[in-house]
FILODREN-426717 format. One record per residue (C-alpha): x, y, z; chain. Coordinates in nm, 3 decimals, decimal comma. Each point is the difference from the previous one (the first is absolute). Example, Ala and Ser with C-alpha at 12.3 -4.5 7.8 and 13.67 -1.06 7.14 Angstrom:
BEGIN
xx: 1,230; yy: -0,450; zz: 0,780; chain: A
xx: 0,137; yy: 0,344; zz: -0,066; chain: A
// end
This chain:
BEGIN
xx: 1,709; yy: 3,651; zz: 1,155; chain: A
xx: -0,170; yy: -0,219; zz: -0,286; chain: A
xx: 0,043; yy: -0,275; zz: -0,067; chain: A
xx: 0,049; yy: -0,079; zz: -0,363; chain: A
xx: -0,304; yy: -0,222; zz: -0,187; chain: A
xx: 0,337; yy: -0,265; zz: -0,108; chain: A
xx: 0,156; yy: 0,020; zz: 0,281; chain: A
xx: -0,364; yy: -0,113; zz: 0,220; chain: A
xx: -0,116; yy: -0,206; zz: -0,239; chain: A
xx: 0,398; yy: -0,142; zz: 0,090; chain: A
xx: -0,076; yy: 0,002; zz: 0,391; chain: A
xx: -0,329; yy: -0,185; zz: -0,072; chain: A
xx: 0,168; yy: -0,315; zz: -0,155; chain: A
xx: -0,001; yy: -0,296; zz: 0,246; chain: A
xx: 0,364; yy: -0,179; zz: -0,001; chain: A
xx: 0,064; yy: -0,361; zz: 0,040; chain: A
xx: 0,247; yy: -0,086; zz: 0,272; chain: A
xx: 0,277; yy: -0,027; zz: -0,295; chain: A
xx: -0,034; yy: 0,383; zz: -0,137; chain: A
xx: 0,333; yy: 0,112; zz: 0,170; chain: A
xx: 0,212; yy: -0,264; zz: -0,105; chain: A
xx: -0,166; yy: 0,048; zz: -0,396; chain: A
xx: 0,072; yy: 0,351; zz: 0,049; chain: A
xx: 0,379; yy: -0,099; zz: 0,103; chain: A
xx: 0,023; yy: -0,223; zz: -0,344; chain: A
xx: -0,126; yy: 0,246; zz: -0,155; chain: A
xx: -0,317; yy: -0,108; zz: -0,078; chain: A
xx: -0,158; yy: 0,265; zz: -0,199; chain: A
xx: -0,344; yy: 0,040; zz: 0,200; chain: A
xx: -0,331; yy: -0,010; zz: -0,192; chain: A
xx: -0,337; yy: 0,071; zz: 0,121; chain: A
xx: -0,197; yy: -0,344; zz: -0,016; chain: A
xx: -0,394; yy: -0,061; zz: 0,182; chain: A
xx: 0,067; yy: 0,239; zz: 0,238; chain: A
xx: 0,385; yy: -0,093; zz: 0,083; chain: A
xx: 0,323; yy: 0,137; zz: -0,041; chain: A
xx: 0,140; yy: -0,315; zz: -0,248; chain: A
xx: 0,370; yy: -0,039; zz: -0,177; chain: A
xx: -0,125; yy: -0,063; zz: -0,339; chain: A
xx: 0,372; yy: -0,073; zz: -0,122; chain: A
xx: 0,353; yy: 0,006; zz: 0,159; chain: A
xx: 0,366; yy: 0,148; zz: -0,169; chain: A
xx: -0,024; yy: -0,330; zz: -0,159; chain: A
xx: -0,287; yy: 0,071; zz: -0,227; chain: A
xx: -0,311; yy: -0,175; zz: -0,137; chain: A
xx: 0,132; yy: -0,167; zz: -0,238; chain: A
xx: 0,266; yy: -0,159; zz: 0,191; chain: A
xx: -0,247; yy: -0,140; zz: 0,290; chain: A
xx: -0,246; yy: -0,122; zz: -0,213; chain: A
xx: 0,288; yy: -0,238; zz: -0,213; chain: A
xx: 0,093; yy: -0,048; zz: 0,377; chain: A
xx: -0,298; yy: -0,163; zz: 0,077; chain: A
xx: 0,011; yy: -0,203; zz: -0,321; chain: A
xx: 0,252; yy: -0,105; zz: 0,011; chain: A
xx: 0,162; yy: 0,020; zz: 0,359; chain: A
xx: -0,149; yy: 0,113; zz: 0,344; chain: A
xx: -0,205; yy: 0,344; zz: 0,089; chain: A
xx: -0,139; yy: 0,136; zz: 0,314; chain: A
xx: -0,353; yy: 0,203; zz: 0,108; chain: A
xx: -0,086; yy: 0,206; zz: 0,177; chain: A
xx: -0,366; yy: -0,029; zz: 0,053; chain: A
xx: -0,083; yy: 0,031; zz: 0,278; chain: A
xx: -0,274; yy: 0,287; zz: -0,088; chain: A
xx: -0,206; yy: -0,283; zz: -0,056; chain: A
xx: -0,283; yy: -0,063; zz: 0,268; chain: A
xx: -0,040; yy: -0,365; zz: 0,247; chain: A
xx: -0,310; yy: -0,037; zz: 0,110; chain: A
xx: -0,104; yy: -0,348; zz: 0,262; chain: A
xx: -0,261; yy: -0,194; zz: 0,027; chain: A
xx: -0,103; yy: -0,218; zz: 0,264; chain: A
xx: -0,296; yy: -0,192; zz: 0,126; chain: A
xx: -0,203; yy: -0,211; zz: -0,020; chain: A
xx: -0,182; yy: 0,107; zz: -0,240; chain: A
xx: 0,327; yy: 0,168; zz: -0,226; chain: A
xx: -0,067; yy: -0,259; zz: -0,264; chain: A
xx: -0,347; yy: 0,109; zz: -0,062; chain: A
xx: 0,053; yy: 0,434; zz: 0,057; chain: A
xx: 0,270; yy: -0,089; zz: -0,253; chain: A
xx: -0,199; yy: -0,213; zz: -0,278; chain: A
xx: -0,308; yy: 0,275; zz: 0,041; chain: A
xx: 0,304; yy: 0,262; zz: -0,085; chain: A
xx: 0,234; yy: -0,106; zz: -0,250; chain: A
xx: -0,086; yy: -0,183; zz: -0,347; chain: A
xx: 0,166; yy: -0,299; zz: 0,021; chain: A
xx: -0,042; yy: -0,311; zz: 0,165; chain: A
xx: 0,189; yy: 0,070; zz: 0,347; chain: A
xx: -0,156; yy: -0,392; zz: 0,116; chain: A
xx: 0,273; yy: -0,158; zz: -0,251; chain: A
xx: 0,325; yy: 0,131; zz: 0,183; chain: A
xx: 0,163; yy: -0,201; zz: 0,255; chain: A
xx: 0,267; yy: 0,102; zz: 0,267; chain: A
xx: 0,258; yy: 0,094; zz: -0,163; chain: A
xx: -0,180; yy: 0,128; zz: -0,349; chain: A
xx: -0,103; yy: 0,300; zz: -0,103; chain: A
xx: -0,162; yy: 0,152; zz: -0,302; chain: A
xx: -0,017; yy: 0,339; zz: -0,311; chain: A
xx: -0,381; yy: 0,124; zz: 0,138; chain: A
xx: -0,200; yy: 0,330; zz: -0,104; chain: A
xx: -0,233; yy: 0,194; zz: 0,237; chain: A
xx: -0,309; yy: 0,146; zz: -0,224; chain: A
xx: -0,261; yy: 0,203; zz: 0,117; chain: A
xx: -0,381; yy: -0,081; zz: -0,057; chain: A
xx: -0,012; yy: 0,115; zz: -0,416; chain: A
xx: 0,289; yy: -0,230; zz: 0,006; chain: A
xx: 0,266; yy: 0,233; zz: -0,086; chain: A
xx: 0,393; yy: -0,031; zz: 0,167; chain: A
xx: 0,061; yy: 0,137; zz: 0,328; chain: A
xx: 0,350; yy: -0,188; zz: 0,016; chain: A
xx: 0,178; yy: -0,269; zz: -0,068; chain: A
xx: 0,138; yy: -0,133; zz: 0,275; chain: A
xx: 0,147; yy: -0,320; zz: 0,152; chain: A
xx: -0,092; yy: -0,233; zz: 0,249; chain: A
xx: 0,188; yy: -0,267; zz: 0,242; chain: A
xx: -0,103; yy: -0,226; zz: 0,138; chain: A
xx: 0,186; yy: -0,046; zz: 0,370; chain: A
xx: -0,201; yy: -0,224; zz: 0,244; chain: A
xx: -0,307; yy: -0,132; zz: -0,017; chain: A
xx: -0,124; yy: 0,296; zz: 0,098; chain: A
xx: 0,220; yy: 0,250; zz: -0,116; chain: A
xx: 0,030; yy: 0,172; zz: -0,265; chain: A
xx: 0,225; yy: 0,286; zz: -0,127; chain: A
xx: -0,109; yy: 0,251; zz: -0,344; chain: A
xx: 0,255; yy: 0,207; zz: -0,160; chain: A
xx: -0,114; yy: 0,286; zz: -0,174; chain: A
xx: 0,087; yy: 0,288; zz: -0,221; chain: A
xx: 0,137; yy: 0,312; zz: 0,170; chain: A
xx: -0,193; yy: 0,274; zz: -0,159; chain: A
xx: -0,345; yy: -0,216; zz: 0,096; chain: A
xx: 0,129; yy: -0,116; zz: 0,334; chain: A
xx: -0,165; yy: 0,296; zz: 0,237; chain: A
xx: -0,297; yy: -0,039; zz: -0,213; chain: A
xx: 0,019; yy: -0,460; zz: -0,013; chain: A
xx: -0,019; yy: 0,050; zz: 0,420; chain: A
xx: -0,247; yy: 0,251; zz: -0,025; chain: A
xx: -0,234; yy: -0,198; zz: -0,232; chain: A
xx: 0,056; yy: -0,327; zz: 0,154; chain: A
xx: -0,071; yy: 0,090; zz: 0,335; chain: A
xx: -0,366; yy: 0,172; zz: -0,200; chain: A
xx: 0,010; yy: -0,357; zz: -0,071; chain: A
xx: 0,064; yy: -0,167; zz: 0,334; chain: A
xx: -0,365; yy: 0,201; zz: 0,100; chain: A
xx: -0,211; yy: -0,185; zz: -0,196; chain: A
xx: 0,106; yy: -0,281; zz: -0,167; chain: A
xx: -0,144; yy: -0,247; zz: -0,209; chain: A
xx: 0,047; yy: -0,372; zz: 0,052; chain: A
xx: -0,122; yy: -0,021; zz: 0,314; chain: A
xx: 0,375; yy: 0,144; zz: 0,145; chain: A
xx: -0,067; yy: 0,094; zz: 0,364; chain: A
xx: 0,263; yy: 0,350; zz: 0,031; chain: A
xx: 0,043; yy: -0,157; zz: 0,402; chain: A
xx: 0,202; yy: -0,304; zz: -0,172; chain: A
xx: 0,228; yy: 0,239; zz: -0,291; chain: A
xx: 0,313; yy: 0,207; zz: 0,163; chain: A
xx: 0,126; yy: 0,209; zz: -0,256; chain: A
xx: 0,263; yy: 0,178; zz: 0,069; chain: A
xx: 0,222; yy: 0,225; zz: -0,265; chain: A
xx: 0,405; yy: -0,104; zz: 0,088; chain: A
xx: 0,196; yy: 0,262; zz: -0,201; chain: A
xx: 0,181; yy: 0,203; zz: 0,147; chain: A
xx: 0,138; yy: -0,132; zz: 0,159; chain: A
xx: 0,061; yy: -0,326; zz: -0,201; chain: A
xx: 0,159; yy: 0,083; zz: -0,338; chain: A
xx: 0,081; yy: -0,200; zz: -0,346; chain: A
xx: 0,341; yy: -0,057; zz: -0,154; chain: A
xx: -0,018; yy: -0,181; zz: -0,363; chain: A
xx: 0,298; yy: -0,234; zz: -0,133; chain: A
xx: -0,072; yy: -0,075; zz: -0,299; chain: A
xx: 0,246; yy: -0,172; zz: -0,278; chain: A
xx: 0,152; yy: -0,371; zz: -0,065; chain: A
xx: 0,231; yy: 0,063; zz: 0,233; chain: A
xx: -0,249; yy: 0,074; zz: 0,265; chain: A
xx: 0,002; yy: -0,283; zz: 0,149; chain: A
xx: 0,412; yy: -0,084; zz: 0,006; chain: A
xx: -0,030; yy: 0,363; zz: 0,210; chain: A
xx: -0,268; yy: -0,073; zz: 0,223; chain: A
xx: 0,143; yy: -0,333; zz: 0,139; chain: A
xx: 0,299; yy: 0,143; zz: 0,114; chain: A
xx: -0,182; yy: 0,202; zz: 0,300; chain: A
xx: -0,283; yy: -0,274; zz: 0,039; chain: A
xx: 0,025; yy: -0,341; zz: 0,083; chain: A
xx: -0,420; yy: -0,022; zz: -0,106; chain: A
xx: -0,042; yy: -0,210; zz: -0,320; chain: A
xx: -0,109; yy: 0,275; zz: -0,246; chain: A
xx: 0,104; yy: -0,214; zz: -0,310; chain: A
xx: -0,218; yy: -0,212; zz: 0,079; chain: A
xx: -0,274; yy: 0,280; zz: 0,013; chain: A
xx: -0,272; yy: -0,079; zz: -0,311; chain: A
xx: -0,122; yy: 0,303; zz: -0,211; chain: A
xx: -0,257; yy: 0,177; zz: 0,279; chain: A
xx: 0,098; yy: -0,137; zz: 0,259; chain: A
xx: 0,125; yy: 0,107; zz: 0,370; chain: A
xx: 0,150; yy: -0,083; zz: 0,314; chain: A
xx: 0,175; yy: 0,217; zz: 0,318; chain: A
xx: 0,321; yy: -0,100; zz: 0,052; chain: A
xx: 0,231; yy: 0,286; zz: 0,057; chain: A
xx: 0,310; yy: 0,199; zz: -0,167; chain: A
xx: 0,304; yy: 0,057; zz: 0,104; chain: A
xx: -0,168; yy: -0,022; zz: 0,359; chain: A
xx: -0,301; yy: 0,212; zz: -0,041; chain: A
xx: -0,376; yy: -0,192; zz: 0,042; chain: A
xx: -0,166; yy: 0,056; zz: -0,389; chain: A
xx: -0,190; yy: -0,128; zz: -0,211; chain: A
xx: 0,122; yy: -0,137; zz: -0,335; chain: A
xx: -0,170; yy: -0,010; zz: -0,313; chain: A
xx: 0,054; yy: -0,182; zz: -0,361; chain: A
xx: -0,194; yy: 0,350; zz: -0,128; chain: A
xx: 0,091; yy: 0,301; zz: -0,187; chain: A
xx: -0,029; yy: 0,279; zz: -0,241; chain: A
xx: 0,201; yy: -0,087; zz: -0,310; chain: A
xx: -0,061; yy: -0,357; zz: -0,200; chain: A
xx: 0,362; yy: -0,140; zz: 0,164; chain: A
xx: 0,068; yy: -0,227; zz: 0,298; chain: A
xx: 0,012; yy: 0,201; zz: 0,345; chain: A
xx: -0,170; yy: 0,067; zz: 0,290; chain: A
xx: -0,167; yy: 0,251; zz: 0,232; chain: A
xx: 0,149; yy: 0,034; zz: 0,442; chain: A
xx: -0,257; yy: 0,175; zz: 0,178; chain: A
xx: 0,124; yy: 0,029; zz: 0,372; chain: A
xx: 0,059; yy: 0,311; zz: 0,263; chain: A
xx: 0,084; yy: 0,285; zz: -0,134; chain: A
xx: 0,199; yy: 0,079; zz: 0,232; chain: A
xx: 0,243; yy: -0,294; zz: -0,095; chain: A
xx: -0,033; yy: 0,197; zz: -0,383; chain: A
xx: 0,412; yy: 0,168; zz: 0,042; chain: A
xx: 0,087; yy: -0,303; zz: 0,115; chain: A
xx: -0,143; yy: -0,251; zz: -0,311; chain: A
xx: 0,096; yy: 0,213; zz: -0,208; chain: A
xx: 0,355; yy: -0,005; zz: 0,037; chain: A
xx: -0,027; yy: -0,293; zz: 0,081; chain: A
xx: -0,143; yy: -0,157; zz: -0,337; chain: A
xx: 0,197; yy: 0,227; zz: -0,227; chain: A
xx: 0,325; yy: -0,133; zz: 0,218; chain: A
xx: -0,078; yy: -0,358; zz: -0,135; chain: A
xx: -0,081; yy: 0,070; zz: -0,275; chain: A
xx: 0,307; yy: 0,238; zz: -0,095; chain: A
xx: 0,166; yy: -0,378; zz: -0,251; chain: A
xx: -0,364; yy: -0,033; zz: -0,084; chain: A
xx: -0,002; yy: 0,326; zz: -0,243; chain: A
xx: -0,271; yy: 0,158; zz: 0,271; chain: A
xx: -0,065; yy: 0,319; zz: -0,063; chain: A
xx: -0,317; yy: 0,282; zz: 0,153; chain: A
xx: -0,235; yy: 0,050; zz: -0,209; chain: A
xx: -0,322; yy: 0,300; zz: -0,031; chain: A
xx: -0,334; yy: 0,074; zz: -0,121; chain: A
xx: 0,189; yy: 0,007; zz: -0,341; chain: A
xx: 0,078; yy: -0,363; zz: -0,076; chain: A
xx: -0,286; yy: -0,174; zz: 0,146; chain: A
xx: -0,221; yy: 0,206; zz: -0,218; chain: A
xx: 0,188; yy: -0,115; zz: -0,285; chain: A
xx: 0,099; yy: -0,332; zz: 0,113; chain: A
xx: -0,391; yy: -0,019; zz: 0,089; chain: A
xx: -0,121; yy: 0,125; zz: -0,332; chain: A
xx: 0,208; yy: -0,291; zz: -0,185; chain: A
xx: -0,187; yy: -0,233; zz: 0,215; chain: A
xx: -0,371; yy: 0,148; zz: -0,091; chain: A
xx: -0,073; yy: 0,038; zz: 0,340; chain: A
xx: -0,297; yy: 0,233; zz: 0,112; chain: A
xx: 0,082; yy: 0,359; zz: 0,131; chain: A
xx: -0,296; yy: 0,160; zz: 0,273; chain: A
xx: -0,107; yy: 0,331; zz: -0,136; chain: A
xx: 0,168; yy: -0,116; zz: -0,376; chain: A
xx: -0,135; yy: -0,323; zz: -0,124; chain: A
xx: -0,304; yy: -0,050; zz: 0,307; chain: A
xx: -0,189; yy: 0,313; zz: 0,139; chain: A
xx: -0,358; yy: -0,045; zz: 0,133; chain: A
xx: -0,171; yy: 0,034; zz: -0,364; chain: A
xx: 0,221; yy: -0,338; zz: -0,049; chain: A
xx: -0,186; yy: -0,329; zz: 0,018; chain: A
xx: 0,271; yy: -0,298; zz: 0,024; chain: A
xx: -0,172; yy: -0,158; zz: -0,286; chain: A
xx: 0,102; yy: 0,326; zz: -0,244; chain: A
xx: 0,340; yy: 0,003; zz: 0,215; chain: A
xx: 0,091; yy: -0,390; zz: -0,135; chain: A
xx: -0,053; yy: -0,127; zz: 0,431; chain: A
xx: -0,339; yy: -0,204; zz: -0,065; chain: A
xx: 0,198; yy: -0,303; zz: 0,117; chain: A
xx: 0,045; yy: 0,180; zz: 0,388; chain: A
xx: -0,414; yy: 0,066; zz: 0,001; chain: A
xx: -0,121; yy: -0,357; zz: 0,155; chain: A
xx: -0,402; yy: 0,018; zz: 0,007; chain: A
xx: 0,018; yy: -0,343; zz: 0,094; chain: A
xx: 0,073; yy: 0,118; zz: 0,366; chain: A
xx: -0,334; yy: 0,153; zz: 0,052; chain: A
xx: -0,133; yy: 0,365; zz: 0,045; chain: A
xx: 0,316; yy: 0,266; zz: 0,060; chain: A
xx: 0,024; yy: 0,333; zz: -0,087; chain: A
xx: -0,047; yy: 0,134; zz: -0,374; chain: A
xx: -0,133; yy: -0,336; zz: -0,120; chain: A
xx: -0,313; yy: 0,077; zz: -0,117; chain: A
xx: 0,174; yy: 0,222; zz: -0,192; chain: A
xx: 0,280; yy: -0,177; zz: -0,111; chain: A
xx: -0,209; yy: -0,255; zz: -0,134; chain: A
xx: -0,189; yy: 0,203; zz: -0,264; chain: A
xx: 0,356; yy: 0,078; zz: -0,089; chain: A
xx: 0,118; yy: -0,320; zz: 0,019; chain: A
xx: -0,326; yy: -0,099; zz: -0,258; chain: A
xx: 0,072; yy: 0,316; zz: -0,249; chain: A
xx: 0,339; yy: -0,133; zz: -0,063; chain: A
xx: -0,083; yy: -0,331; zz: -0,039; chain: A
xx: -0,213; yy: 0,053; zz: -0,333; chain: A
xx: 0,115; yy: 0,009; zz: -0,356; chain: A
xx: -0,120; yy: 0,345; zz: -0,053; chain: A
xx: 0,169; yy: 0,098; zz: 0,304; chain: A
xx: 0,062; yy: 0,436; zz: -0,091; chain: A
xx: 0,199; yy: 0,098; zz: 0,352; chain: A
xx: 0,326; yy: 0,030; zz: 0,029; chain: A
xx: 0,328; yy: -0,184; zz: 0,071; chain: A
xx: 0,340; yy: 0,045; zz: 0,158; chain: A
xx: 0,282; yy: -0,080; zz: -0,234; chain: A
xx: 0,350; yy: -0,004; zz: -0,077; chain: A
xx: 0,118; yy: 0,235; zz: -0,285; chain: A
xx: 0,354; yy: 0,008; zz: -0,176; chain: A
xx: 0,142; yy: 0,330; zz: -0,240; chain: A
xx: 0,138; yy: -0,127; zz: -0,271; chain: A
xx: 0,088; yy: 0,267; zz: -0,092; chain: A
xx: 0,287; yy: 0,267; zz: 0,162; chain: A
xx: -0,116; yy: 0,166; zz: 0,317; chain: A
xx: -0,138; yy: -0,013; zz: 0,287; chain: A
xx: -0,302; yy: -0,036; zz: 0,133; chain: A
xx: -0,123; yy: 0,110; zz: 0,357; chain: A
xx: -0,327; yy: 0,012; zz: 0,198; chain: A
xx: -0,267; yy: 0,198; zz: -0,083; chain: A
xx: 0,094; yy: -0,042; zz: -0,401; chain: A
xx: -0,353; yy: 0,021; zz: -0,232; chain: A
xx: -0,025; yy: -0,431; zz: -0,166; chain: A
xx: -0,079; yy: 0,044; zz: -0,344; chain: A
xx: -0,194; yy: -0,212; zz: -0,213; chain: A
xx: -0,035; yy: 0,138; zz: -0,381; chain: A
xx: 0,141; yy: 0,317; zz: 0,103; chain: A
xx: -0,288; yy: -0,013; zz: 0,258; chain: A
xx: 0,006; yy: 0,005; zz: 0,375; chain: A
xx: -0,109; yy: -0,306; zz: 0,167; chain: A
xx: 0,147; yy: -0,034; zz: 0,321; chain: A
xx: 0,302; yy: 0,147; zz: 0,177; chain: A
xx: 0,339; yy: -0,096; zz: 0,188; chain: A
xx: -0,032; yy: -0,075; zz: 0,390; chain: A
xx: 0,428; yy: -0,056; zz: 0,006; chain: A
xx: 0,268; yy: -0,004; zz: -0,239; chain: A
xx: 0,381; yy: 0,033; zz: -0,078; chain: A
xx: 0,251; yy: -0,091; zz: -0,128; chain: A
xx: 0,125; yy: -0,394; zz: 0,082; chain: A
xx: 0,376; yy: -0,089; zz: 0,114; chain: A
xx: -0,052; yy: -0,322; zz: -0,013; chain: A
xx: -0,148; yy: -0,002; zz: -0,380; chain: A
xx: 0,137; yy: 0,268; zz: -0,139; chain: A
xx: -0,303; yy: 0,129; zz: -0,100; chain: A
xx: -0,295; yy: 0,263; zz: 0,103; chain: A
xx: -0,304; yy: -0,201; zz: 0,180; chain: A
xx: -0,337; yy: 0,097; zz: 0,140; chain: A
xx: -0,316; yy: -0,113; zz: 0,165; chain: A
xx: -0,303; yy: 0,136; zz: -0,070; chain: A
xx: -0,384; yy: -0,020; zz: -0,021; chain: A
xx: -0,154; yy: -0,073; zz: -0,346; chain: A
xx: -0,373; yy: -0,111; zz: -0,189; chain: A
xx: -0,009; yy: -0,406; zz: 0,093; chain: A
xx: 0,012; yy: -0,067; zz: -0,418; chain: A
xx: 0,310; yy: 0,190; zz: 0,008; chain: A
xx: 0,170; yy: -0,213; zz: 0,232; chain: A
xx: 0,148; yy: -0,334; zz: -0,157; chain: A
xx: 0,347; yy: 0,042; zz: 0,009; chain: A
xx: 0,135; yy: 0,053; zz: -0,340; chain: A
xx: -0,251; yy: 0,279; zz: -0,136; chain: A
xx: 0,169; yy: 0,329; zz: -0,113; chain: A
xx: -0,071; yy: 0,327; zz: 0,158; chain: A
xx: 0,205; yy: 0,368; zz: 0,018; chain: A
xx: 0,046; yy: 0,212; zz: 0,336; chain: A
xx: 0,046; yy: 0,346; zz: -0,055; chain: A
xx: 0,341; yy: 0,130; zz: 0,196; chain: A
xx: -0,041; yy: 0,363; zz: 0,017; chain: A
xx: -0,211; yy: 0,020; zz: -0,301; chain: A
xx: 0,230; yy: -0,300; zz: -0,223; chain: A
xx: -0,230; yy: -0,297; zz: -0,064; chain: A
xx: 0,280; yy: -0,291; zz: 0,106; chain: A
xx: -0,111; yy: -0,289; zz: -0,145; chain: A
xx: -0,016; yy: -0,294; zz: 0,248; chain: A
xx: -0,148; yy: -0,375; zz: 0,081; chain: A
xx: -0,214; yy: -0,166; zz: 0,229; chain: A
xx: 0,187; yy: -0,240; zz: 0,206; chain: A
xx: -0,078; yy: -0,279; zz: 0,246; chain: A
xx: 0,152; yy: 0,081; zz: 0,333; chain: A
xx: 0,194; yy: -0,091; zz: 0,192; chain: A
xx: 0,243; yy: 0,257; zz: -0,209; chain: A
xx: 0,273; yy: -0,234; zz: 0,238; chain: A
xx: 0,066; yy: -0,313; zz: 0,054; chain: A
xx: 0,249; yy: -0,173; zz: 0,286; chain: A
xx: 0,270; yy: -0,251; zz: -0,175; chain: A
xx: -0,123; yy: -0,278; zz: 0,210; chain: A
xx: -0,108; yy: -0,374; zz: -0,082; chain: A
xx: -0,327; yy: 0,114; zz: 0,114; chain: A
xx: -0,323; yy: 0,106; zz: -0,194; chain: A
xx: 0,072; yy: 0,381; zz: -0,002; chain: A
xx: -0,335; yy: 0,195; zz: 0,124; chain: A
xx: -0,246; yy: 0,108; zz: -0,222; chain: A
xx: -0,243; yy: 0,224; zz: 0,267; chain: A
xx: 0,007; yy: 0,347; zz: -0,002; chain: A
xx: 0,041; yy: 0,075; zz: 0,396; chain: A
xx: 0,224; yy: 0,011; zz: 0,299; chain: A
xx: -0,051; yy: -0,404; zz: 0,025; chain: A
xx: 0,223; yy: -0,023; zz: -0,298; chain: A
xx: 0,281; yy: 0,040; zz: 0,142; chain: A
xx: 0,321; yy: -0,232; zz: 0,127; chain: A
xx: -0,204; yy: -0,284; zz: -0,144; chain: A
// end
């Protein structure tokens, strides 16, 4: 019997340890980054989105890649392959960073954790995990900065390791019901190794929603136990399971880049507004020479490059990724992400425009299926979590939960 193309594709998709639970809960499974993931539950994207903004939501992010680095030269190797300065990390701290090619294009955006003096964890995007691993292994055969490959152990942890994201203003209250560890005292972009419902786990104050939240890494054999325990512990707090649909609307409101949309190998960190995570003072690293040129060009008064901007529709309509951005009726760029904002009640998007048009307040249009609709450039992020803290102004995952 010849298997249909759709069935073959479905069979080839990888599954997280929670796949069966998602299906039993009515999760609508879709392909994402080579994985079968829930895009939403019967509650729907809007309900899930508002739950995270107002209470708490639980996400399966077991599709993300986890790679460990250990050894006397692990720090210098990470300095070589990432753009940020890893030496700035104290034990228990993390940083948002980039992997770039020698031309300065972004291969992936990652989070690097320092777990011990010579032990690190890198979390990478699902669709890039295999390519990142191969690229890192290739770099380890010919590293710079005087790294001795025999003094670095690089190991892919996922699978069997997996990840959950508990996000929202009630996330801490939920987590405290299942752990004695001081999770409420964790600063943004910090982590501790402890237990949740008796399961050994890395508990990190990170996320991808713009809310206070946690990402929990642990052995996938305990995934069903922990997922069930968290939902039970959060029932009184209004915690519900959430899918990729809400994850995308939340990250868009928070102005956070999505790889293959805002970030690609044809994009430099400076174009994407991520120059803050390129640290030339640390010394040489992959792509440093090309990035110095790109950074110098971006600093000139007559910058002719492009910039990632936030855009808000002022006419009625809905914008989507790929729609052309117009100035004076002529195409000047395209949206990389877009859609309705459930929190703000308007249609928003991100995209690249010439630097001369990137100033907030600039009037532009979006071509929505042949109709030019009025829009304006606005600062990122679109949404600020209510708090007494100064709202984040950066793009990318590091803006989360701050």
